[in-house]
GUMAR-707051 format. One record per residue (C-alpha): x, y, z. Coordinates in pm, whole numbers, plus 50000, padded with zeros to 5 digits. Layout:
GUMAR-707051
XYZ
...
//
This chain:
GUMAR-707051
504744954354027
504814990654130
501845013054051
501675050353993
500145053554343
503285037554490
505485062554307
503345091554430
503465079054790
507235074454791
507815108454631
505285125254859
503265139854572
499905133854405
499395108654124
498565137553891
501995152553958
503645119353879
501655118353554
502835153253461
506455142953513
506115110453320
504365127253028
506545158353043
503455180553052
502635211053261
504835228453516
506615208253783
509435222853990
512915208653945
512955195954304
509615177954269
510615163353935
513815149854088
511845133054372
509445116754127
512245104553901
514095090354201
510955071854313
510415057853964
513985045053957
513855030354307
510575012054245
511515001953887
508195016253780
507175010553418
504385034053304
501305018853145
501455026052773
497665023952750
497175048553030
499795072252895
498295071652549
494835078452686
496125108652875
497775121452556
494705113252341
496635089652119
496885052252055
500165049351860
498155027351624
497685033351252
495255014051036
496205002350688
493424991050454
494364970050151
492324948249916
494094915349989
497014908850225
497944877550026
498374896549698
502144899449629
502134936849558
500054946249862
501964921750083
505254937849982
503864972950027
502424964550369
505784950250476
507494983250395
504775004550558
504844984150878
508624986950913
508565024350850
505695030351095
507495010151362
510545032551320
508235062251385
506965045651704
503645033451566
502094999151542
500014987751246
496464974351237
495744956950906
492404954250732
492154932550421
488834941450257
488624911850020
485394892450070
484454914350370
481474937250377
481794971450542
485384964750659
486604998250529
483705016450695
484454998951026
488045011551020
486905046550932
484535045751231
487425034651454
489385065151341
486415087651417
486185072551767
489925078751819
490725041751865
493515046951613
495575077551526
495505076351147
494465056450843
496175046950517
493545037850257
494685013849987
491384996249913
488585006549682
485314995749843
483685026949987
482245055049782
484355086349812
481415104649970
482415088250299
485615108650296
484245142450194
485125170150442
486735145350681
489085163550919
491015133351039
494525119950959
493925100350638
496075094650333
495285074650021
497355050049823
496645049349448
493165063149509
491525097249482
489275104049782
488985141949790
491125172549735
492105174350103
493495138950124
496985133949976
497715104849741
500805082949750
501485067249412
504005058449147
504175074248803
501735051248623
501835073148312
505525065048282
504805028748373
502325024448089
504805038947841
507605016147962
505454984947927
504184994147581
507585004247446
509174972047573
506634951447375
506824973447066
510564966847041
509624930746962
507454942446667
504284924346778
501324917246549
498634913146818
498844926347174
496524916047458
496354935147784
494974920148108
493394949148300
491614955248629
487904962248654
487074998248544
484545000648829
487455000749076
488525037049103
492295037449131
494985059448981
496815027348888
494425023948591
496415051848429
499125027648322
496525006448141
495145036747958
498575049547854
499645014547749
496625012047520
497255046547372
500885038947287
500075005147132
497245019746921
499405049046810
501845023046674
498935008446471
499254974546641
495984955546705
495114955447076
492544935347269
491754935047639
490804909047897
489084926848188
489334911448534
486214911848755
486174935949049
488144923349352
489444893449154
492864891849320
493464854649372
495864833849157
492924813449029
491334845348895
494454853848696
494774817848574
491254820748436
492134853548264
495314838848114
493394809047979
490874832947825
493644852547651
494784822447446
491304808547389
489924841247252
493084853347077
495184823346964
497354845746745
498464867547038
502194874047039
502484900547313
500854902347658
500914927947938
499394925548286
500194928648653
502634903448796
500114875948867
498434879948529
501754879648345
503044849348539
499844830048475
500064839448107
503634826148095
502504793448254
499564790148015
501834797447718
504254770247825
501374745747857
500394753647498
503924750247364
504494787747324
507984800247406
509134833747544
510564854247391
510844834547063
507184836146960
505564854247254
506564885047454
505264891847807
505794922648024
504694922448388
503624953348584
504644958048951
507904938548945
507544920849281
509824892049384
507504867649205
508854879148870
512294866148968
511334832149111
510484811748802
512744794948548
512684827548349
513124862048500
510194882248374
510624915048197
508754939148421
507894975148496
508884978848861
507014999449117
509305015349381
507634996449665
510155004149944
509985041449870
506195040549838
505935023850179
508245048650349
506485078150187
503085065450301
504345061550658
505955095850661
502855112350518
500415097650772
502735105751063
503025141750943
499235143850917
498875130951273
501405156451398
499775184551195
503015190051007
503195203150651
503625176150389
506335178850124
505295178049761
503935143249683
504815139549317
504385104749162
507475083649215
509465072348907
509105036448789
511915011748734
512414985948462
513604950048493
514954935348174
514134898648191
513894869047955
510244871547851
510504901547620
//
């Protein structure tokens, strides 16, 4: 396999000149450039991507931090981000912070050491102080870090209204909402707050089952669903993220409750899971493909020091299913 020294020798130039030609940097005369390009072609030389990236002070690697790669929403989002980054010429390094200590901090340190070009933060482990005054390519997903770091998110205010209004059309007598832990600081909590406001404004009794922090496994949602019916046997309307809603539907079936005859359920996220069971779930749908592409575009623009377009929350969709 030819080396850069072999190209330089055949072209009769220094290795630094070959590097300038390959990286299209600095001044090289047309005649010298032609000799180098001819030598590259004759020797079938393939430049080292590692070496080239080092010379350009880049890695073509972007880190993506999410709470749990197995969670259906984050898995779908990661899929879209990875495809979009690949189209931009970047590879993805994934960090799933669930059950890992200091994983987010380790990725942030890698960015500081320039072993990756940028970072998309979608987890909620570190205190935001770690991101204050950071002058590195970072964007956040559904999380406020500081005024300087842009946030990619859907319109959760609209999402909360859609979920509440869908249940209110069924004229419920007792609504139960399965929510995330309030200690996890994410803009996604907005849909839970708005949902509660709309239900209470309609003078419908509302209770809440709060998930523990970082409880993202199916077994955690099964426990929450069981608790809903044990604590509130008269419940006739339930809202929660996809896994919570699906587990509630399963628990209801086990108890002889039927949707939508005597129980209404609305899921939030609208991933493929809501369309796999015997009943298509009524769901508020996050625009995951657009969110993924927007996250990729934003981090690439930050890396290239390009101005970002206005990052307004993306509109939610609605899936009319058979559970509400």
